[in-house]
C-alpha positions as CSV (number, residue, x, y, z in Angstrom):
1,M,0.0,0.0,0.0
2,R,1.5,3.4,-1.0
3,I,-0.1,6.8,-0.7
4,D,1.5,9.9,-2.4
5,I,0.2,13.3,-1.3
6,T,1.4,16.4,-3.1
7,V,1.6,19.5,-0.9
8,P,2.7,23.0,-1.9
9,T,6.2,22.4,-0.3
10,G,6.8,18.9,-1.7
11,E,5.4,15.4,-1.3
12,I,4.3,13.2,1.6
13,V,4.7,9.5,1.0
14,V,3.2,6.7,3.1
15,N,4.4,3.2,2.5
16,R,2.7,0.4,4.3
17,D,4.6,-2.9,3.6
18,P,3.2,-5.5,6.0
19,P,5.7,-8.1,7.2
20,E,5.8,-11.3,5.3
21,H,4.0,-13.2,8.0
22,Q,1.1,-10.8,7.7
23,S,0.5,-11.3,4.0
24,H,-2.9,-12.5,4.8
25,E,-3.9,-9.1,6.5
26,D,-7.3,-7.8,5.7
27,I,-7.1,-5.3,2.8
28,Y,-9.6,-3.0,4.6
29,V,-7.4,-2.9,7.7
30,A,-4.3,-2.2,5.6
31,I,-6.1,0.7,3.9
32,R,-7.4,2.1,7.2
33,D,-3.9,1.9,8.7
34,A,-2.3,3.6,5.7
35,F,-4.7,6.5,5.7
36,D,-4.3,6.9,9.5
37,A,-0.6,7.2,8.9
38,A,-1.1,9.7,6.1
39,K,-3.4,11.8,8.4
40,R,-0.7,11.9,11.1
41,K,1.9,12.9,8.6
42,L,-0.3,15.7,7.2
43,Q,-1.0,17.0,10.7
44,D,2.8,16.9,11.5
45,H,3.5,18.7,8.2
46,T,0.8,21.4,8.9
47,S,2.2,22.0,12.4
48,M,5.7,22.4,11.0
49,L,4.5,24.9,8.4
50,R,2.7,26.9,11.1
51,Q,5.8,26.7,13.2
52,E,3.7,25.2,16.0
53,T,5.7,23.6,18.8
54,K,4.6,21.9,21.9
55,T,5.0,24.3,24.9
56,H,5.6,23.0,28.4
57,E,4.1,24.9,31.2
58,E,6.9,26.4,33.2
59,Q,7.3,25.0,36.7
60,P,6.4,27.3,39.6
61,H,9.5,28.9,41.2
62,G,10.3,30.9,44.3
63,R,12.7,31.5,47.1
64,I,13.0,29.7,50.4
65,T,11.8,32.2,53.0
66,S,11.9,30.1,56.1
67,L,13.4,26.7,57.2
68,F,12.6,24.7,60.3
69,S,15.5,22.2,60.2
70,D,14.6,20.4,63.4
71,E,11.1,19.7,62.1
72,G,12.1,19.1,58.5
73,Y,10.0,21.6,56.6
74,G,10.1,25.1,55.2
75,F,8.2,27.7,53.1
76,I,8.8,29.0,49.6
77,E,7.7,32.5,48.5
78,T,6.4,32.7,44.9
79,P,6.7,35.8,42.7
80,D,3.1,36.7,43.5
81,G,3.9,36.8,47.2
82,S,2.1,33.6,48.3
83,E,3.8,31.1,50.6
84,V,4.0,27.4,49.8
85,Y,4.8,24.7,52.4
86,F,7.4,22.0,51.6
87,H,8.7,19.0,53.5
88,R,12.3,17.7,53.5
89,N,11.0,14.6,51.6
90,S,9.9,16.9,48.8
91,L,13.5,17.9,48.0
92,F,14.6,16.3,44.8
93,N,18.3,15.4,44.6
94,G,19.3,17.6,47.4
95,D,20.3,17.8,51.0
96,F,17.8,19.5,53.2
97,E,20.5,20.4,55.8
98,Q,22.3,22.4,53.1
99,L,19.3,24.6,52.2
100,Q,19.5,28.3,53.1
101,V,16.9,31.0,53.3
102,G,17.1,32.8,49.9
103,D,17.9,29.7,47.9
104,E,15.9,29.7,44.6
105,V,13.9,26.6,43.7
106,R,11.5,25.2,41.2
107,F,8.7,22.9,42.3
108,T,5.5,21.1,41.5
109,E,2.3,22.3,43.3
110,E,-0.1,19.8,44.7
111,E,-3.1,20.0,47.1
112,G,-2.2,18.9,50.6
113,D,-4.2,18.4,53.8
114,K,-3.8,22.1,54.6
115,G,-3.8,23.7,51.2
116,L,-1.2,24.0,48.5
117,Q,2.2,22.4,49.1
118,A,5.3,21.9,47.0
119,S,6.6,18.6,45.8
120,T,9.6,17.7,43.7
121,V,11.5,20.8,45.0
122,R,14.6,21.4,43.0
123,L,17.4,23.8,44.1
124,I,18.4,26.1,41.2
125,G,20.7,28.5,42.9
126,K,20.6,32.0,44.3
127,H,20.6,34.3,41.2
128,H,19.0,32.5,38.3
129,L,15.4,33.6,38.5
130,Q,13.8,36.9,37.4
131,G,10.4,38.1,38.2
């Protein structure tokens, strides 16, 4: 099965050669699969022409404003002024004892028992964030 599609910028070709052990495949299934592949290729081509790219939502960030080392938790202040709780177990690839007030972090927000809290807290340094 081969489908050739001419587009203004060239040609899109879909080749569907079933493996030898599937020579008995239903022709209707082969046609459907070929057109599904062609549809995906056309969608990809259109996205490329429109210069559409997948964007990833930026992780929330902030600065550590308080640490309670003996209890194993602290608070992060976000750029909008809100405070988010985090626990020592939320720290990703880091040493809780090495954290300092003012350290900049990125994190994932999740709903906790007492409101929003930070999980997957990542230390990014002291002078990397703006805004």
